[in-house]
N, CA, C and O atoms as a GROMACS GRO file, in nm:
protein
  444
    1MET      N    1   0.802   0.296   0.644
    1MET     CA    2   0.806   0.447   0.683
    1MET      C    3   0.861   0.519   0.555
    1MET      O    4   0.814   0.627   0.520
    2GLY      N    5   0.958   0.458   0.489
    2GLY     CA    6   1.007   0.525   0.367
    2GLY      C    7   0.913   0.534   0.262
    2GLY      O    8   0.909   0.638   0.196
    3TRP      N    9   0.831   0.433   0.236
    3TRP     CA   10   0.731   0.444   0.130
    3TRP      C   11   0.614   0.538   0.181
    3TRP      O   12   0.541   0.589   0.096
    4ALA      N   13   0.593   0.562   0.306
    4ALA     CA   14   0.507   0.668   0.348
    4ALA      C   15   0.553   0.804   0.318
    4ALA      O   16   0.477   0.889   0.272
    5ALA      N   17   0.679   0.824   0.344
    5ALA     CA   18   0.742   0.947   0.315
    5ALA      C   19   0.730   0.986   0.155
    5ALA      O   20   0.697   1.096   0.110
    6LEU      N   21   0.763   0.873   0.084
    6LEU     CA   22   0.746   0.903  -0.071
    6LEU      C   23   0.606   0.940  -0.103
    6LEU      O   24   0.586   1.029  -0.185
    7ASN      N   25   0.501   0.872  -0.040
    7ASN     CA   26   0.356   0.911  -0.069
    7ASN      C   27   0.327   1.045  -0.025
    7ASN      O   28   0.254   1.116  -0.094
    8ILE      N   29   0.385   1.093   0.095
    8ILE     CA   30   0.370   1.235   0.124
    8ILE      C   31   0.427   1.324   0.039
    8ILE      O   32   0.366   1.428   0.012
    9ARG      N   33   0.553   1.296  -0.015
    9ARG     CA   34   0.624   1.389  -0.107
    9ARG      C   35   0.526   1.384  -0.242
    9ARG      O   36   0.505   1.492  -0.297
   10PHE      N   37   0.477   1.287  -0.286
   10PHE     CA   38   0.401   1.269  -0.402
   10PHE      C   39   0.277   1.370  -0.380
   10PHE      O   40   0.249   1.457  -0.463
   11ALA      N   41   0.206   1.352  -0.261
   11ALA     CA   42   0.078   1.426  -0.233
   11ALA      C   43   0.110   1.582  -0.231
   11ALA      O   44   0.032   1.665  -0.278
   12GLY      N   45   0.228   1.613  -0.174
   12GLY     CA   46   0.273   1.750  -0.168
   12GLY      C   47   0.293   1.802  -0.314
   12GLY      O   48   0.250   1.913  -0.344
   13ARG      N   49   0.351   1.730  -0.397
   13ARG     CA   50   0.361   1.788  -0.531
   13ARG      C   51   0.231   1.792  -0.611
   13ARG      O   52   0.215   1.871  -0.704
   14MET      N   53   0.142   1.705  -0.572
   14MET     CA   54   0.003   1.703  -0.635
   14MET      C   55  -0.076   1.834  -0.583
   14MET      O   56  -0.165   1.886  -0.650
   15SER      N   57  -0.035   1.879  -0.462
   15SER     CA   58  -0.110   1.993  -0.409
   15SER      C   59  -0.083   2.118  -0.502
   15SER      O   60  -0.169   2.201  -0.530
   16VAL      N   61   0.040   2.119  -0.542
   16VAL     CA   62   0.075   2.238  -0.638
   16VAL      C   63   0.000   2.233  -0.765
   16VAL      O   64  -0.031   2.338  -0.820
   17SER      N   65  -0.030   2.121  -0.814
   17SER     CA   66  -0.102   2.107  -0.948
   17SER      C   67  -0.253   2.108  -0.933
   17SER      O   68  -0.322   2.084  -1.032
   18ASP      N   69  -0.304   2.130  -0.825
   18ASP     CA   70  -0.452   2.126  -0.789
   18ASP      C   71  -0.522   2.001  -0.823
   18ASP      O   72  -0.637   1.996  -0.869
   19ALA      N   73  -0.442   1.895  -0.796
   19ALA     CA   74  -0.506   1.754  -0.819
   19ALA      C   75  -0.541   1.702  -0.678
   19ALA      O   76  -0.464   1.634  -0.611
   20ILE      N   77  -0.660   1.739  -0.641
   20ILE     CA   78  -0.698   1.715  -0.502
   20ILE      C   79  -0.716   1.562  -0.476
   20ILE      O   80  -0.685   1.509  -0.370
   21GLY      N   81  -0.766   1.498  -0.582
   21GLY     CA   82  -0.775   1.350  -0.570
   21GLY      C   83  -0.647   1.270  -0.552
   21GLY      O   84  -0.644   1.174  -0.475
   22PHE      N   85  -0.542   1.307  -0.624
   22PHE     CA   86  -0.424   1.247  -0.608
   22PHE      C   87  -0.357   1.286  -0.473
   22PHE      O   88  -0.293   1.204  -0.407
   23GLU      N   89  -0.372   1.409  -0.438
   23GLU     CA   90  -0.320   1.455  -0.310
   23GLU      C   91  -0.379   1.370  -0.187
   23GLU      O   92  -0.308   1.323  -0.098
   24ALA      N   93  -0.520   1.357  -0.194
   24ALA     CA   94  -0.584   1.281  -0.084
   24ALA      C   95  -0.544   1.133  -0.085
   24ALA      O   96  -0.524   1.073   0.020
   25PHE      N   97  -0.532   1.073  -0.212
   25PHE     CA   98  -0.479   0.934  -0.224
   25PHE      C   99  -0.346   0.924  -0.168
   25PHE      O  100  -0.315   0.832  -0.092
   26GLY      N  101  -0.259   1.023  -0.206
   26GLY     CA  102  -0.125   1.017  -0.149
   26GLY      C  103  -0.110   1.005   0.007
   26GLY      O  104  -0.045   0.919   0.066
   27TYR      N  105  -0.184   1.110   0.062
   27TYR     CA  106  -0.187   1.121   0.209
   27TYR      C  107  -0.251   0.998   0.269
   27TYR      O  108  -0.198   0.940   0.364
   28GLY      N  109  -0.356   0.959   0.219
   28GLY     CA  110  -0.428   0.832   0.268
   28GLY      C  111  -0.345   0.726   0.268
   28GLY      O  112  -0.337   0.662   0.373
   29MET      N  113  -0.269   0.688   0.158
   29MET     CA  114  -0.181   0.575   0.165
   29MET      C  115  -0.064   0.590   0.247
   29MET      O  116  -0.009   0.489   0.290
   30ALA      N  117  -0.012   0.718   0.277
   30ALA     CA  118   0.095   0.742   0.353
   30ALA      C  119   0.047   0.712   0.504
   30ALA      O  120   0.124   0.662   0.586
   31LEU      N  121  -0.075   0.744   0.532
   31LEU     CA  122  -0.128   0.720   0.667
   31LEU      C  123  -0.140   0.571   0.690
   31LEU      O  124  -0.109   0.523   0.799
   32LEU      N  125  -0.187   0.494   0.586
   32LEU     CA  126  -0.194   0.342   0.594
   32LEU      C  127  -0.050   0.280   0.615
   32LEU      O  128  -0.034   0.195   0.702
   33PHE      N  129   0.037   0.316   0.548
   33PHE     CA  130   0.169   0.265   0.552
   33PHE      C  131   0.242   0.307   0.694
   33PHE      O  132   0.318   0.229   0.751
   34VAL      N  133   0.213   0.423   0.739
   34VAL     CA  134   0.265   0.455   0.880
   34VAL      C  135   0.203   0.374   0.981
   34VAL      O  136   0.272   0.317   1.066
   35THR      N  137   0.064   0.363   0.979
   35THR     CA  138  -0.008   0.278   1.062
   35THR      C  139   0.050   0.135   1.060
   35THR      O  140   0.080   0.077   1.164
   36GLY      N  141   0.065   0.083   0.946
   36GLY     CA  142   0.105  -0.065   0.936
   36GLY      C  143   0.254  -0.071   0.984
   36GLY      O  144   0.288  -0.174   1.041
   37ALA      N  145   0.343   0.024   0.967
   37ALA     CA  146   0.469   0.009   1.022
   37ALA      C  147   0.474   0.018   1.175
   37ALA      O  148   0.552  -0.052   1.240
   38LEU      N  149   0.381   0.112   1.238
   38LEU     CA  150   0.378   0.118   1.370
   38LEU      C  151   0.313  -0.003   1.438
   38LEU      O  152   0.347  -0.041   1.550
   39ALA      N  153   0.218  -0.062   1.362
   39ALA     CA  154   0.150  -0.185   1.417
   39ALA      C  155   0.255  -0.302   1.403
   39ALA      O  156   0.258  -0.387   1.493
   40THR      N  157   0.331  -0.312   1.310
   40THR     CA  158   0.433  -0.410   1.296
   40THR      C  159   0.539  -0.396   1.412
   40THR      O  160   0.584  -0.492   1.474
   41ALA      N  161   0.572  -0.268   1.434
   41ALA     CA  162   0.671  -0.244   1.546
   41ALA      C  163   0.617  -0.277   1.683
   41ALA      O  164   0.693  -0.317   1.771
   42GLN      N  165   0.489  -0.262   1.704
   42GLN     CA  166   0.417  -0.290   1.830
   42GLN      C  167   0.377  -0.432   1.847
   42GLN      O  168   0.396  -0.488   1.955
   43PHE      N  169   0.321  -0.495   1.742
   43PHE     CA  170   0.268  -0.621   1.754
   43PHE      C  171   0.342  -0.737   1.680
   43PHE      O  172   0.302  -0.853   1.693
   44GLY      N  173   0.436  -0.710   1.611
   44GLY     CA  174   0.526  -0.806   1.541
   44GLY      C  175   0.486  -0.837   1.389
   44GLY      O  176   0.393  -0.774   1.338
   45PHE      N  177   0.547  -0.924   1.323
   45PHE     CA  178   0.542  -0.937   1.184
   45PHE      C  179   0.407  -1.010   1.153
   45PHE      O  180   0.359  -1.000   1.041
   46LEU      N  181   0.348  -1.082   1.246
   46LEU     CA  182   0.229  -1.162   1.213
   46LEU      C  183   0.112  -1.060   1.193
   46LEU      O  184   0.017  -1.094   1.121
   47ILE      N  185   0.112  -0.947   1.248
   47ILE     CA  186   0.010  -0.847   1.225
   47ILE      C  187   0.021  -0.795   1.080
   47ILE      O  188  -0.079  -0.757   1.020
   48THR      N  189   0.149  -0.793   1.022
   48THR     CA  190   0.172  -0.748   0.890
   48THR      C  191   0.104  -0.850   0.799
   48THR      O  192   0.038  -0.807   0.704
   49ILE      N  193   0.113  -0.974   0.819
   49ILE     CA  194   0.060  -1.084   0.734
   49ILE      C  195  -0.091  -1.063   0.743
   49ILE      O  196  -0.156  -1.062   0.638
   50ARG      N  197  -0.152  -1.045   0.867
   50ARG     CA  198  -0.292  -1.044   0.872
   50ARG      C  199  -0.352  -0.901   0.813
   50ARG      O  200  -0.466  -0.898   0.768
   51LEU      N  201  -0.282  -0.803   0.816
   51LEU     CA  202  -0.339  -0.680   0.761
   51LEU      C  203  -0.306  -0.641   0.616
   51LEU      O  204  -0.371  -0.556   0.555
   52THR      N  205  -0.201  -0.707   0.563
   52THR     CA  206  -0.145  -0.679   0.433
   52THR      C  207  -0.242  -0.753   0.328
   52THR      O  208  -0.285  -0.688   0.232
   53ALA      N  209  -0.273  -0.875   0.344
   53ALA     CA  210  -0.347  -0.955   0.246
   53ALA      C  211  -0.491  -0.882   0.212
   53ALA      O  212  -0.533  -0.860   0.098
   54PRO      N  213  -0.552  -0.852   0.324
   54PRO     CA  214  -0.694  -0.785   0.280
   54PRO      C  215  -0.670  -0.642   0.220
   54PRO      O  216  -0.758  -0.594   0.149
   55LEU      N  217  -0.558  -0.575   0.245
   55LEU     CA  218  -0.549  -0.441   0.181
   55LEU      C  219  -0.501  -0.465   0.042
   55LEU      O  220  -0.531  -0.382  -0.044
   56ILE      N  221  -0.428  -0.572   0.010
   56ILE     CA  222  -0.388  -0.600  -0.128
   56ILE      C  223  -0.520  -0.629  -0.209
   56ILE      O  224  -0.537  -0.585  -0.323
   57ALA      N  225  -0.605  -0.699  -0.148
   57ALA     CA  226  -0.731  -0.736  -0.215
   57ALA      C  227  -0.813  -0.613  -0.239
   57ALA      O  228  -0.869  -0.601  -0.348
   58VAL      N  229  -0.824  -0.524  -0.149
   58VAL     CA  230  -0.899  -0.401  -0.158
   58VAL      C  231  -0.841  -0.320  -0.271
   58VAL      O  232  -0.917  -0.274  -0.356
   59LEU      N  233  -0.695  -0.298  -0.277
   59LEU     CA  234  -0.636  -0.215  -0.374
   59LEU      C  235  -0.659  -0.287  -0.512
   59LEU      O  236  -0.691  -0.220  -0.610
   60THR      N  237  -0.643  -0.416  -0.519
   60THR     CA  238  -0.668  -0.477  -0.647
   60THR      C  239  -0.798  -0.456  -0.700
   60THR      O  240  -0.815  -0.433  -0.820
   61GLY      N  241  -0.898  -0.464  -0.611
   61GLY     CA  242  -1.035  -0.437  -0.651
   61GLY      C  243  -1.044  -0.292  -0.698
   61GLY      O  244  -1.105  -0.269  -0.803
   62ALA      N  245  -0.993  -0.201  -0.634
   62ALA     CA  246  -1.000  -0.055  -0.671
   62ALA      C  247  -0.931  -0.039  -0.810
   62ALA      O  248  -0.978   0.033  -0.898
   63ALA      N  249  -0.826  -0.104  -0.822
   63ALA     CA  250  -0.755  -0.085  -0.956
   63ALA      C  251  -0.837  -0.141  -1.070
   63ALA      O  252  -0.851  -0.082  -1.177
   64MET      N  253  -0.892  -0.261  -1.039
   64MET     CA  254  -0.987  -0.311  -1.143
   64MET      C  255  -1.102  -0.226  -1.177
   64MET      O  256  -1.139  -0.209  -1.293
   65LEU      N  257  -1.161  -0.172  -1.072
   65LEU     CA  258  -1.273  -0.083  -1.080
   65LEU      C  259  -1.241   0.040  -1.162
   65LEU      O  260  -1.319   0.080  -1.249
   66ILE      N  261  -1.132   0.095  -1.135
   66ILE     CA  262  -1.085   0.208  -1.213
   66ILE      C  263  -1.056   0.185  -1.358
   66ILE      O  264  -1.095   0.256  -1.451
   67GLY      N  265  -0.980   0.072  -1.367
   67GLY     CA  266  -0.934   0.030  -1.507
   67GLY      C  267  -1.029  -0.015  -1.597
   67GLY      O  268  -1.026   0.008  -1.718
   68PHE      N  269  -1.125  -0.088  -1.532
   68PHE     CA  270  -1.224  -0.167  -1.617
   68PHE      C  271  -1.371  -0.117  -1.571
   68PHE      O  272  -1.467  -0.192  -1.591
   69GLY      N  273  -1.386   0.004  -1.513
   69GLY     CA  274  -1.514   0.044  -1.465
   69GLY      C  275  -1.630   0.065  -1.564
   69GLY      O  276  -1.744   0.089  -1.525
   70GLY      N  277  -1.598   0.056  -1.685
   70GLY     CA  278  -1.697   0.085  -1.787
   70GLY      C  279  -1.718   0.224  -1.815
   70GLY      O  280  -1.692   0.306  -1.727
   71GLY      N  281  -1.767   0.266  -1.938
   71GLY     CA  282  -1.761   0.405  -1.972
   71GLY      C  283  -1.634   0.461  -2.007
   71GLY      O  284  -1.531   0.393  -1.999
   72ALA      N  285  -1.633   0.584  -2.048
   72ALA     CA  286  -1.495   0.641  -2.087
   72ALA      C  287  -1.428   0.672  -1.953
   72ALA      O  288  -1.478   0.739  -1.863
   73PRO      N  289  -1.303   0.612  -1.950
   73PRO     CA  290  -1.221   0.634  -1.833
   73PRO      C  291  -1.170   0.786  -1.830
   73PRO      O  292  -1.134   0.838  -1.935
   74PRO      N  293  -1.170   0.852  -1.715
   74PRO     CA  294  -1.115   0.979  -1.702
   74PRO      C  295  -0.954   0.978  -1.740
   74PRO      O  296  -0.887   0.876  -1.725
   75PRO      N  297  -0.901   1.099  -1.788
   75PRO     CA  298  -0.770   1.105  -1.842
   75PRO      C  299  -0.664   1.051  -1.728
   75PRO      O  300  -0.560   0.996  -1.762
   76VAL      N  301  -0.696   1.071  -1.599
   76VAL     CA  302  -0.613   1.043  -1.495
   76VAL      C  303  -0.619   0.912  -1.431
   76VAL      O  304  -0.547   0.882  -1.336
   77SER      N  305  -0.707   0.831  -1.485
   77SER     CA  306  -0.732   0.698  -1.436
   77SER      C  307  -0.605   0.604  -1.446
   77SER      O  308  -0.591   0.520  -1.357
   78SER      N  309  -0.524   0.610  -1.535
   78SER     CA  310  -0.408   0.537  -1.560
   78SER      C  311  -0.323   0.571  -1.444
   78SER      O  312  -0.262   0.483  -1.383
   79LEU      N  313  -0.314   0.704  -1.408
   79LEU     CA  314  -0.205   0.736  -1.297
   79LEU      C  315  -0.257   0.678  -1.170
   79LEU      O  316  -0.174   0.626  -1.095
   80TYR      N  317  -0.386   0.680  -1.135
   80TYR     CA  318  -0.438   0.614  -1.023
   80TYR      C  319  -0.408   0.468  -1.018
   80TYR      O  320  -0.369   0.422  -0.910
   81VAL      N  321  -0.422   0.389  -1.126
   81VAL     CA  322  -0.393   0.254  -1.145
   81VAL      C  323  -0.242   0.228  -1.111
   81VAL      O  324  -0.205   0.143  -1.030
   82ALA      N  325  -0.160   0.309  -1.180
   82ALA     CA  326  -0.010   0.304  -1.159
   82ALA      C  327   0.024   0.312  -1.018
   82ALA      O  328   0.105   0.234  -0.969
   83LEU      N  329  -0.043   0.418  -0.941
   83LEU     CA  330  -0.008   0.426  -0.798
   83LEU      C  331  -0.047   0.313  -0.724
   83LEU      O  332   0.029   0.270  -0.636
   84ILE      N  333  -0.162   0.254  -0.748
   84ILE     CA  334  -0.226   0.144  -0.678
   84ILE      C  335  -0.128   0.018  -0.705
   84ILE      O  336  -0.095  -0.057  -0.613
   85VAL      N  337  -0.090   0.002  -0.824
   85VAL     CA  338   0.004  -0.104  -0.856
   85VAL      C  339   0.138  -0.099  -0.786
   85VAL      O  340   0.195  -0.203  -0.751
   86GLU      N  341   0.193   0.034  -0.765
   86GLU     CA  342   0.301   0.040  -0.701
   86GLU      C  343   0.292   0.012  -0.547
   86GLU      O  344   0.383  -0.044  -0.486
   87ASP      N  345   0.176   0.057  -0.488
   87ASP     CA  346   0.144   0.024  -0.351
   87ASP      C  347   0.128  -0.127  -0.328
   87ASP      O  348   0.174  -0.182  -0.228
   88ILE      N  349   0.064  -0.191  -0.424
   88ILE     CA  350   0.052  -0.338  -0.417
   88ILE      C  351   0.190  -0.399  -0.419
   88ILE      O  352   0.213  -0.488  -0.338
   89ALA      N  353   0.279  -0.363  -0.497
   89ALA     CA  354   0.410  -0.415  -0.512
   89ALA      C  355   0.479  -0.402  -0.372
   89ALA      O  356   0.541  -0.497  -0.323
   90VAL      N  357   0.466  -0.285  -0.310
   90VAL     CA  358   0.526  -0.266  -0.177
   90VAL      C  359   0.466  -0.355  -0.075
   90VAL      O  360   0.537  -0.413   0.008
   91LEU      N  361   0.339  -0.367  -0.078
   91LEU     CA  362   0.275  -0.462   0.028
   91LEU      C  363   0.305  -0.607  -0.002
   91LEU      O  364   0.320  -0.685   0.093
   92VAL      N  365   0.315  -0.649  -0.128
   92VAL     CA  366   0.364  -0.784  -0.149
   92VAL      C  367   0.499  -0.805  -0.093
   92VAL      O  368   0.524  -0.909  -0.032
   93ALA      N  369   0.591  -0.709  -0.112
   93ALA     CA  370   0.734  -0.724  -0.065
   93ALA      C  371   0.724  -0.738   0.089
   93ALA      O  372   0.789  -0.822   0.149
   94ALA      N  373   0.637  -0.650   0.151
   94ALA     CA  374   0.620  -0.653   0.300
   94ALA      C  375   0.565  -0.801   0.342
   94ALA      O  376   0.603  -0.862   0.442
   95LEU      N  377   0.483  -0.841   0.262
   95LEU     CA  378   0.419  -0.974   0.294
   95LEU      C  379   0.514  -1.087   0.276
   95LEU      O  380   0.509  -1.183   0.352
   96VAL      N  381   0.601  -1.081   0.180
   96VAL     CA  382   0.708  -1.184   0.162
   96VAL      C  383   0.809  -1.172   0.274
   96VAL      O  384   0.851  -1.276   0.326
   97VAL      N  385   0.850  -1.062   0.314
   97VAL     CA  386   0.947  -1.043   0.431
   97VAL      C  387   0.880  -1.093   0.558
   97VAL      O  388   0.945  -1.167   0.631
   98ALA      N  389   0.763  -1.061   0.588
   98ALA     CA  390   0.692  -1.094   0.711
   98ALA      C  391   0.676  -1.243   0.706
   98ALA      O  392   0.697  -1.309   0.807
   99SER      N  393   0.642  -1.298   0.595
   99SER     CA  394   0.618  -1.450   0.601
   99SER      C  395   0.745  -1.523   0.605
   99SER      O  396   0.743  -1.636   0.652
  100ALA      N  397   0.870  -1.468   0.556
  100ALA     CA  398   0.990  -1.532   0.571
  100ALA      C  399   1.032  -1.516   0.723
  100ALA      O  400   1.081  -1.612   0.782
  101ALA      N  401   1.014  -1.411   0.781
  101ALA     CA  402   1.044  -1.386   0.923
  101ALA      C  403   0.952  -1.483   1.012
  101ALA      O  404   1.001  -1.532   1.113
  102ALA      N  405   0.822  -1.511   0.975
  102ALA     CA  406   0.738  -1.606   1.053
  102ALA      C  407   0.798  -1.739   1.036
  102ALA      O  408   0.808  -1.814   1.133
  103HIS      N  409   0.844  -1.775   0.910
  103HIS     CA  410   0.904  -1.903   0.879
  103HIS      C  411   1.034  -1.932   0.955
  103HIS      O  412   1.056  -2.042   1.006
  104HIS      N  413   1.109  -1.840   0.960
  104HIS     CA  414   1.238  -1.835   1.027
  104HIS      C  415   1.229  -1.850   1.171
  104HIS      O  416   1.310  -1.919   1.233
  105ALA      N  417   1.123  -1.779   1.233
  105ALA     CA  418   1.098  -1.780   1.379
  105ALA      C  419   1.056  -1.929   1.412
  105ALA      O  420   1.103  -1.990   1.509
  106ALA      N  421   0.962  -1.983   1.323
  106ALA     CA  422   0.915  -2.113   1.352
  106ALA      C  423   1.023  -2.218   1.349
  106ALA      O  424   1.018  -2.312   1.428
  107ILE      N  425   1.121  -2.207   1.263
  107ILE     CA  426   1.230  -2.300   1.256
  107ILE      C  427   1.324  -2.284   1.373
  107ILE      O  428   1.375  -2.382   1.426
  108ARG      N  429   1.346  -2.160   1.414
  108ARG     CA  430   1.424  -2.130   1.528
  108ARG      C  431   1.365  -2.184   1.669
  108ARG      O  432   1.436  -2.226   1.760
  109LYS      N  433   1.224  -2.176   1.674
  109LYS     CA  434   1.157  -2.217   1.789
  109LYS      C  435   1.162  -2.380   1.793
  109LYS      O  436   1.172  -2.446   1.896
  110ALA      N  437   1.156  -2.428   1.677
  110ALA     CA  438   1.162  -2.584   1.679
  110ALA      C  439   1.295  -2.637   1.723
  110ALA      O  440   1.301  -2.741   1.789
  111LEU      N  441   1.402  -2.569   1.689
  111LEU     CA  442   1.534  -2.602   1.724
  111LEU      C  443   1.553  -2.591   1.877
  111LEU      O  444   1.662  -2.616   1.928
   0.00000   0.00000   0.00000
């Protein structure tokens, strides 16, 4: 939820500078992170594992497409890639925490 709030703050700051693409990206990612947090709260940490890995793959593909898409990259493409890399880092951290929780729950259940 905290990362979603930071994305909303970023999107709000981009609305002042007329960067509609960055604003939409910020609000979209905030919506994804809120949805993921609510799904985790409702269904448990296993849903985090199932949803995070595909989203990491999609964001990695998007970063590669933007970064190596061919032709002259737009001047703001490096900012998009940086935002995507930050989101991937947060998702990897969530995946590690959820995996550790799953492992811990399996050990407790076995005992």
